[in-house]
BATI-126160 format. One record per residue (C-alpha): x, y, z. Coordinates in steps of 0.05 Angstrom, whole numbers, plus 32768, in hexadecimal, padded with zeros to 4 digits. Each point is the difference from the previous one (the first is absolute). Example, Ala and Ser with C-alpha at 12.3 -4.5 7.8 and 13.67 -1.06 7.14 Angstrom:
REM residues 2
   px   py   pz
 80F6 7FA6 809C
 801B 8045 7FF3
***
This chain:
REM residues 99
   px   py   pz
 873E 8C88 8C1C
 7FEF 8045 7FE8
 802C 803D 7FFF
 7FEC 8048 800A
 8028 8041 8000
 8001 802D 803C
 7FD2 8031 7FDC
 7FCF 7FC8 7FEF
 8002 7FE7 8048
 7FF2 8046 801A
 7FC6 800C 7FD0
 7FE1 7FBB 8004
 8010 7FE8 8046
 7FB9 7FE8 8010
 7FFC 7FD7 7FC0
 8045 7FE2 800E
 7FEC 7FEE 8047
 7FC1 7FDE 7FE5
 802C 7FD6 7FD2
 802E 7FEE 803B
 7FC3 7FEB 8028
 7FEF 7FD1 7FC6
 8043 7FDE 8008
 802B 8026 7FCF
 8045 801B 8010
 8013 8044 7FE6
 8047 8019 7FF7
 8009 804B 8003
 8036 801B 7FD2
 8027 8041 7FFE
 8018 800E 7FBA
 7FFB 7FB6 7FEE
 8024 7FE7 803F
 7FD8 7FD9 8034
 8000 8025 8043
 7FC4 7FE4 8026
 7FCE 7FC7 8000
 7FB7 7FFF 8014
 7FE7 7FBE 801B
 7FC3 7FEB 8028
 8007 7FF8 804B
 7FBB 7FE3 800B
 7FFD 7FB5 8008
 7FB6 7FF9 7FEF
 7FE4 8007 7FBA
 7FC1 8023 8018
 8022 8043 7FFA
 800B 7FF3 7FB6
 7FB6 7FFC 7FF2
 7FF1 803C 802C
 8036 8028 7FDC
 7FE3 7FEF 7FBC
 7FB9 8012 8016
 8018 8043 801C
 8025 800F 7FBF
 7FC3 7FF1 7FD7
 7FD6 802D 802D
 8032 8039 7FF8
 7FFE 7FF8 7FB4
 7FB4 8002 8001
 7FF9 7FBA 7FE3
 7FE1 7FE1 803D
 7FCE 8017 8034
 7FF5 7FD6 803F
 7FB9 7FF0 8012
 7FE1 8020 803D
 7FD8 7FC4 8016
 8017 7FBD 801B
 7FE9 7FDC 7FC2
 7FE2 7FBB 7FF8
 8033 7FDD 802C
 7FDF 801B 803F
 7FBD 7FE6 7FE7
 801D 7FBC 7FF0
 8021 7FF9 8044
 7FC1 8013 8026
 7FDB 7FC3 801B
 7FC1 7FEE 7FD9
 7FBD 8011 801D
 7FDC 7FCA 8026
 7FBF 7FE7 7FE2
 7FC1 800B 8029
 7FE6 7FC5 8027
 7FD7 7FD3 7FD4
 8016 8022 7FC0
 801B 7FD7 7FC6
 803F 8018 7FDF
 7FF1 7FD6 7FC3
 7FBB 801F 7FFA
 801E 8046 8006
 8030 7FF0 7FC7
 7FC7 7FE5 7FD6
 7FD6 803E 800E
 8039 802D 7FEA
 8008 7FD8 7FC1
 7FB6 8008 7FF0
 8005 804B 800C
 803A 8005 7FCE
 8036 8016 8030
***
């Protein structure tokens, strides 16, 4: 459990909320006395990752890609071989070409 003064909470609210999304609890203090508590209301942990990524983007440490990435290519069904074509022969030909 982390503590933060009212001034800290006011100046760093986004960072404190990111920490709360990650599962931390933050106690807000006024002149050393606890007056409030920040806790996560979300039941799923997906928000924690999203909060971390958004914080890293704000800090300039991360830039999200604009393309779908290799996952879309992996999930796409493989092309069908032409009728009469040998997949083994195609692999052997690629090996000979140095690919």
